[in-house]
GUMAR-771344 format. One line per 4 residues: number of its first residue (from 1); for each residue y, x negated, z negated of N, C-alpha, C, O. Coordinates in nm, 3 decimals, decimal comma. Example, Ala and Ser with C-alpha at 12.3 -4.5 7.8 and 13.67 -1.06 7.14 Angstrom:
1) -0,569:-1,319:-0,780:-0,450:-1,230:-0,780:-0,330:-1,320:-0,780:-0,332:-1,424:-0,846  -0,225:-1,285:-0,708:-0,106:-1,367:-0,714:0,003:-1,290:-0,787:0,114:-1,341:-0,804
// end
This chain:
1) -1,304:-0,110:1,663:-1,279:-0,074:1,524:-1,147:-0,137:1,479:-1,128:-0,257:1,492  -1,057:-0,054:1,426:-0,928:-0,100:1,380:-0,923:-0,111:1,228:-1,023:-0,089:1,159  -0,806:-0,145:1,181:-0,783:-0,157:1,037:-0,666:-0,067:1,000:-0,561:-0,070:1,066  -0,684:0,012:0,896:-0,578:0,098:0,843:-0,524:0,032:0,718:-0,600:-0,001:0,626
5) -0,393:0,012:0,713:-0,327:-0,042:0,594:-0,281:0,074:0,507:-0,210:0,163:0,553  -0,323:0,072:0,381:-0,286:0,176:0,287:-0,232:0,110:0,160:-0,308:0,055:0,080  -0,099:0,116:0,143:-0,040:0,061:0,021:-0,069:0,157:-0,094:-0,070:0,279:-0,077  -0,093:0,100:-0,211:-0,128:0,183:-0,325:-0,066:0,127:-0,451:-0,038:0,008:-0,461
9) -0,045:0,215:-0,549:0,007:0,170:-0,677:-0,051:0,246:-0,794:-0,005:0,231:-0,907  -0,151:0,328:-0,769:-0,218:0,401:-0,876:-0,158:0,539:-0,894:-0,055:0,572:-0,836  -0,225:0,620:-0,975:-0,177:0,755:-1,002:-0,230:0,855:-0,902:-0,291:0,820:-0,801  -0,205:0,982:-0,932:-0,255:1,092:-0,850:-0,203:1,087:-0,706:-0,279:1,112:-0,612
13) -0,077:1,055:-0,688:-0,021:1,049:-0,553:-0,091:0,942:-0,470:-0,119:0,963:-0,352  -0,120:0,829:-0,532:-0,191:0,722:-0,460:-0,334:0,763:-0,429:-0,386:0,729:-0,323  -0,397:0,836:-0,518:-0,534:0,882:-0,492:-0,536:0,976:-0,371:-0,625:0,968:-0,287  -0,437:1,064:-0,365:-0,429:1,155:-0,250:-0,409:1,076:-0,121:-0,473:1,105:-0,020
17) -0,321:0,976:-0,124:-0,298:0,894:-0,005:-0,422:0,815:0,032:-0,458:0,806:0,149  -0,489:0,757:-0,068:-0,612:0,683:-0,042:-0,717:0,774:0,022:-0,783:0,734:0,118  -0,731:0,895:-0,031:-0,830:0,987:0,024:-0,798:1,023:0,169:-0,889:1,034:0,252  -0,672:1,041:0,201:-0,632:1,069:0,340:-0,662:0,950:0,429:-0,712:0,966:0,541
21) -0,633:0,829:0,380:-0,662:0,708:0,459:-0,812:0,692:0,480:-0,855:0,654:0,588  -0,890:0,722:0,379:-1,036:0,714:0,390:-1,086:0,814:0,494:-1,171:0,780:0,577  -1,035:0,936:0,489:-1,076:1,037:0,587:-1,039:0,993:0,729:-1,118:1,010:0,822  -0,921:0,937:0,746:-0,881:0,886:0,878:-0,971:0,773:0,923:-1,010:0,767:1,040
25) -1,006:0,684:0,833:-1,094:0,572:0,867:-1,231:0,622:0,912:-1,287:0,572:1,009  -1,283:0,721:0,843:-1,413:0,778:0,882:-1,403:0,840:1,021:-1,490:0,820:1,105  -1,297:0,915:1,043:-1,277:0,983:1,171:-1,261:0,885:1,287:-1,313:0,908:1,396  -1,190:0,777:1,262:-1,159:0,680:1,368:-1,260:0,565:1,377:-1,257:0,489:1,474
29) -1,348:0,552:1,278:-1,440:0,439:1,276:-1,371:0,309:1,237:-1,415:0,201:1,277  -1,265:0,320:1,159:-1,187:0,203:1,116:-1,227:0,160:0,976:-1,295:0,232:0,904  -1,182:0,042:0,938:-1,192:-0,003:0,800:-1,053:0,012:0,738:-0,955:0,040:0,807  -1,046:-0,006:0,607:-0,918:0,009:0,535:-0,886:-0,121:0,464:-0,974:-0,188:0,410
33) -0,759:-0,154:0,465:-0,707:-0,263:0,384:-0,611:-0,201:0,284:-0,503:-0,154:0,320  -0,651:-0,200:0,157:-0,564:-0,149:0,053:-0,472:-0,261:0,007:-0,516:-0,373:-0,018  -0,344:-0,229:-0,004:-0,242:-0,327:-0,041:-0,176:-0,287:-0,171:-0,140:-0,171:-0,191  -0,162:-0,383:-0,261:-0,085:-0,363:-0,384:0,025:-0,469:-0,386:-0,002:-0,588:-0,369
37) 0,149:-0,424:-0,405:0,262:-0,515:-0,408:0,316:-0,524:-0,550:0,353:-0,423:-0,611  0,320:-0,645:-0,602:0,385:-0,671:-0,731:0,532:-0,692:-0,699:0,571:-0,797:-0,648  0,613:-0,592:-0,728:0,756:-0,594:-0,696:0,834:-0,603:-0,826:0,842:-0,508:-0,903  0,892:-0,719:-0,849:0,963:-0,746:-0,975:1,114:-0,750:-0,957:1,184:-0,803:-1,043
41) 1,165:-0,696:-0,847:1,309:-0,706:-0,823:1,392:-0,641:-0,934:1,507:-0,677:-0,955  1,333:-0,546:-1,006:1,405:-0,481:-1,115:1,426:-0,574:-1,234:1,499:-0,540:-1,328  1,362:-0,692:-1,232:1,374:-0,788:-1,342:1,465:-0,906:-1,307:1,458:-1,010:-1,372  1,548:-0,891:-1,208:1,628:-1,003:-1,159:1,712:-1,072:-1,265:1,741:-1,191:-1,252
45) 1,752:-1,004:-1,367:1,839:-1,063:-1,469:1,762:-1,096:-1,598:1,824:-1,119:-1,702  1,632:-1,098:-1,590:1,548:-1,124:-1,706:1,508:-1,271:-1,710:1,500:-1,337:-1,606  1,483:-1,322:-1,829:1,443:-1,462:-1,847:1,314:-1,492:-1,772:1,221:-1,411:-1,771  1,308:-1,608:-1,708:1,195:-1,647:-1,623:1,058:-1,640:-1,692:0,965:-1,588:-1,630
49) 1,039:-1,687:-1,816:0,906:-1,679:-1,878:0,856:-1,536:-1,892:0,736:-1,510:-1,879  0,946:-1,443:-1,917:0,906:-1,302:-1,928:0,860:-1,252:-1,793:0,761:-1,180:-1,784  0,931:-1,288:-1,687:0,896:-1,245:-1,552:0,757:-1,294:-1,514:0,679:-1,219:-1,455  0,725:-1,418:-1,549:0,592:-1,473:-1,518:0,484:-1,393:-1,589:0,382:-1,360:-1,529
53) 0,506:-1,361:-1,716:0,408:-1,281:-1,792:0,391:-1,143:-1,730:0,279:-1,095:-1,713  0,503:-1,080:-1,696:0,496:-0,946:-1,638:0,429:-0,951:-1,501:0,350:-0,862:-1,467  0,458:-1,053:-1,421:0,395:-1,066:-1,290:0,243:-1,077:-1,305:0,169:-1,015:-1,229  0,198:-1,155:-1,402:0,054:-1,168:-1,426:-0,007:-1,034:-1,467:-0,112:-0,995:-1,416
57) 0,059:-0,964:-1,559:0,008:-0,835:-1,606:0,003:-0,732:-1,494:-0,096:-0,661:-1,478  0,110:-0,725:-1,415:0,114:-0,629:-1,304:0,011:-0,667:-1,197:-0,049:-0,579:-1,135  -0,007:-0,795:-1,176:-0,108:-0,840:-1,081:-0,248:-0,802:-1,124:-0,329:-0,758:-1,042  -0,277:-0,818:-1,253:-0,408:-0,778:-1,305:-0,429:-0,628:-1,290:-0,537:-0,583:-1,250
61) -0,326:-0,550:-1,322:-0,336:-0,406:-1,306:-0,360:-0,371:-1,159:-0,441:-0,284:-1,127  -0,288:-0,441:-1,069:-0,304:-0,418:-0,927:-0,445:-0,445:-0,879:-0,501:-0,370:-0,800  -0,504:-0,554:-0,928:-0,642:-0,587:-0,890:-0,737:-0,475:-0,931:-0,827:-0,439:-0,855  -0,718:-0,420:-1,051:-0,802:-0,310:-1,098:-0,784:-0,188:-1,008:-0,883:-0,126:-0,968
65) -0,659:-0,153:-0,976:-0,633:-0,037:-0,891:-0,692:-0,056:-0,751:-0,744:0,039:-0,692  -0,685:-0,178:-0,700:-0,742:-0,206:-0,568:-0,893:-0,193:-0,569:-0,952:-0,138:-0,476  -0,958:-0,242:-0,674:-1,104:-0,231:-0,682:-1,147:-0,085:-0,692:-1,250:-0,048:-0,636  -1,070:-0,004:-0,763:-1,101:0,139:-0,771:-1,088:0,204:-0,633:-1,169:0,290:-0,597
69) -0,987:0,165:-0,556:-0,968:0,220:-0,422:-1,085:0,181:-0,331:-1,134:0,263:-0,254  -1,129:0,056:-0,340:-1,242:0,009:-0,259:-1,368:0,087:-0,297:-1,446:0,126:-0,210  -1,386:0,110:-0,425:-1,503:0,188:-0,470:-1,498:0,330:-0,416:-1,599:0,383:-0,372  -1,379:0,391:-0,418:-1,362:0,527:-0,365:-1,399:0,530:-0,216:-1,467:0,622:-0,171
73) -1,355:0,431:-0,140:-1,386:0,425:0,003:-1,535:0,402:0,025:-1,597:0,468:0,109  -1,592:0,309:-0,050:-1,734:0,276:-0,037:-1,822:0,399:-0,062:-1,921:0,420:0,008  -1,785:0,478:-0,162:-1,861:0,599:-0,192:-1,864:0,696:-0,075:-1,953:0,780:-0,065  -1,766:0,684:0,014:-1,759:0,773:0,130:-1,803:0,703:0,259:-1,784:0,755:0,369
77) -1,861:0,584:0,242:-1,916:0,512:0,357:-1,814:0,439:0,442:-1,840:0,410:0,559  -1,698:0,409:0,384:-1,593:0,340:0,459:-1,579:0,197:0,406:-1,570:0,175:0,286  -1,579:0,102:0,499:-1,560:-0,038:0,464:-1,414:-0,060:0,424:-1,323:-0,018:0,495  -1,392:-0,127:0,312:-1,256:-0,150:0,266:-1,244:-0,289:0,204:-1,338:-0,342:0,146
81) -1,125:-0,345:0,218:-1,093:-0,473:0,155:-0,955:-0,459:0,090:-0,890:-0,355:0,101  -0,912:-0,564:0,023:-0,786:-0,557:-0,049:-0,700:-0,680:-0,025:-0,748:-0,786:0,014  -0,571:-0,663:-0,050:-0,478:-0,774:-0,054:-0,370:-0,741:-0,155:-0,330:-0,626:-0,171  -0,324:-0,844:-0,222:-0,217:-0,828:-0,321:-0,105:-0,924:-0,284:-0,130:-1,041:-0,254
85) 0,016:-0,875:-0,286:0,131:-0,957:-0,251:0,238:-0,941:-0,358:0,243:-0,842:-0,431  0,325:-1,041:-0,365:0,439:-1,039:-0,456:0,565:-1,038:-0,372:0,582:-1,123:-0,284  0,654:-0,943:-0,397:0,779:-0,934:-0,323:0,830:-0,793:-0,322:0,788:-0,710:-0,403  0,920:-0,765:-0,231:0,976:-0,631:-0,218:0,879:-0,544:-0,138:0,827:-0,587:-0,035
89) 0,856:-0,423:-0,185:0,755:-0,335:-0,128:0,773:-0,318:0,023:0,677:-0,335:0,098  0,892:-0,286:0,067:0,915:-0,262:0,210:0,878:-0,384:0,294:0,808:-0,374:0,394  0,926:-0,498:0,251:0,901:-0,621:0,328:0,754:-0,658:0,328:0,701:-0,702:0,430  0,688:-0,641:0,215:0,547:-0,680:0,206:0,456:-0,585:0,282:0,353:-0,628:0,334
93) 0,491:-0,459:0,290:0,412:-0,367:0,372:0,421:-0,409:0,519:0,319:-0,419:0,587  0,543:-0,434:0,566:0,560:-0,476:0,706:0,492:-0,610:0,731:0,423:-0,627:0,832  0,512:-0,704:0,643:0,452:-0,837:0,659:0,299:-0,827:0,662:0,234:-0,887:0,747  0,243:-0,752:0,570:0,097:-0,737:0,565:0,043:-0,672:0,691:-0,062:-0,712:0,742
97) 0,113:-0,571:0,740:0,069:-0,502:0,862:0,058:-0,598:0,979:-0,037:-0,592:1,057  0,155:-0,687:0,991:0,156:-0,784:1,101:0,051:-0,893:1,078:-0,029:-0,922:1,167  0,052:-0,952:0,961:-0,040:-1,063:0,932:-0,185:-1,020:0,944:-0,269:-1,095:0,994  -0,215:-0,900:0,898:-0,354:-0,851:0,896:-0,393:-0,781:1,026:-0,506:-0,734:1,039
101) -0,300:-0,774:1,123:-0,327:-0,713:1,254:-0,382:-0,571:1,241:-0,482:-0,537:1,304  -0,317:-0,489:1,161:-0,364:-0,353:1,143:-0,326:-0,268:1,263:-0,233:-0,299:1,337  -0,400:-0,159:1,280:-0,373:-0,068:1,391:-0,297:0,056:1,345:-0,244:0,131:1,428  -0,292:0,079:1,214:-0,227:0,198:1,160:-0,182:0,169:1,018:-0,255:0,109:0,939
105) -0,059:0,213:0,985:-0,010:0,207:0,848:-0,002:0,351:0,798:0,055:0,438:0,863  -0,062:0,375:0,681:-0,060:0,507:0,619:0,031:0,500:0,496:0,010:0,419:0,406  0,132:0,588:0,496:0,222:0,598:0,382:0,204:0,735:0,317:0,189:0,835:0,387  0,205:0,739:0,185:0,189:0,864:0,113:0,322:0,933:0,087:0,424:0,867:0,066
109) 0,320:1,066:0,090:0,439:1,144:0,060:0,483:1,118:-0,083:0,400:1,094:-0,171  0,613:1,122:-0,108:0,663:1,102:-0,244:0,610:1,210:-0,338:0,591:1,325:-0,299  0,587:1,170:-0,460:0,537:1,264:-0,561:0,629:1,259:-0,683:0,592:1,204:-0,787  0,746:1,315:-0,670:0,838:1,322:-0,782:0,928:1,201:-0,793:0,935:1,118:-0,702
113) 0,997:1,193:-0,904:1,098:1,090:-0,925:1,040:0,950:-0,941:1,111:0,852:-0,920  0,913:0,939:-0,977:0,852:0,807:-0,996:0,817:0,739:-0,865:0,776:0,623:-0,864  0,832:0,810:-0,754:0,799:0,754:-0,624:0,897:0,644:-0,585:1,014:0,647:-0,623  0,847:0,547:-0,510:0,932:0,439:-0,460:1,023:0,489:-0,348:1,122:0,422:-0,316
117) 0,992:0,603:-0,288:1,069:0,657:-0,176:1,093:0,806:-0,196:1,016:0,874:-0,263  1,201:0,854:-0,138:1,223:0,997:-0,122:1,189:1,028:0,024:1,182:0,936:0,106  1,169:1,155:0,057:1,114:1,191:0,188:1,198:1,139:0,305:1,143:1,082:0,399  1,329:1,158:0,302:1,413:1,110:0,413:1,402:0,959:0,428:1,392:0,907:0,539
121) 1,404:0,891:0,315:1,393:0,745:0,315:1,256:0,701:0,368:1,245:0,601:0,438  1,153:0,777:0,334:1,018:0,743:0,380:1,006:0,758:0,531:0,946:0,673:0,597  1,062:0,866:0,587:1,061:0,883:0,732:1,134:0,767:0,801:1,088:0,715:0,902  1,247:0,728:0,743:1,323:0,616:0,800:1,243:0,487:0,792:1,244:0,406:0,885
125) 1,173:0,467:0,681:1,091:0,346:0,664:0,975:0,345:0,763:0,946:0,240:0,822  0,909:0,459:0,783:0,800:0,467:0,881:0,850:0,430:1,020:0,784:0,357:1,094  0,966:0,481:1,056:1,025:0,449:1,186:1,060:0,301:1,194:1,039:0,238:1,298  1,111:0,245:1,086:1,144:0,102:1,080:1,019:0,017:1,101:1,024:-0,083:1,174
129) 0,909:0,054:1,038:0,783:-0,020:1,055:0,744:-0,020:1,203:0,713:-0,124:1,261  0,745:0,099:1,263:0,705:0,110:1,403:0,797:0,030:1,495:0,749:-0,037:1,587  0,927:0,036:1,471:1,022:-0,035:1,557:1,010:-0,186:1,542:1,017:-0,260:1,641  0,992:-0,233:1,418:0,989:-0,378:1,394:0,853:-0,441:1,424:0,846:-0,559:1,459
133) 0,745:-0,363:1,412:0,613:-0,422:1,427:0,536:-0,369:1,546:0,441:-0,434:1,593  0,574:-0,252:1,597:0,498:-0,189:1,704:0,370:-0,124:1,655:0,285:-0,085:1,735  0,355:-0,111:1,523:0,232:-0,054:1,465:0,255:0,092:1,428:0,351:0,125:1,359  0,165:0,179:1,475:0,173:0,320:1,444:0,176:0,339:1,292:0,100:0,275:1,219
137) 0,264:0,427:1,247:0,278:0,455:1,104:0,285:0,605:1,084:0,361:0,675:1,150  0,202:0,654:0,990:0,202:0,798:0,962:0,223:0,821:0,813:0,194:0,736:0,729  0,274:0,940:0,785:0,294:0,983:0,646:0,194:1,093:0,619:0,185:1,191:0,694  0,118:1,079:0,511:0,016:1,179:0,477:0,047:1,243:0,344:-0,028:1,330:0,298
// end
């Protein structure tokens, strides 16, 4: 039994990605590790006390989104756990994949301008994960 890493951030696109990861986990007999990254790099020039408040708020939101993902998996008979990290999304996905010894990383297709990635960039990132970690990475 392996572990599938599925990064999530909420919204319809994340639900679609979560559902694909859940289906893969059922098919493969794997469990899922849902990851939420609190990425505050866009606040680099903001006063430190504000950043701390925002980090706490985003972390709380992330915990809620992760619990919803676990509930969605549980309803379909898939074992799931969560992890929350603070840092840059790309680095934390790769770091989590290695630290948690996952067998597969699932990335969701971009869903409009609010996505953290565009399709070409996402393909390059998936290849980067595989090259740097040796962990299979798919886009769903």
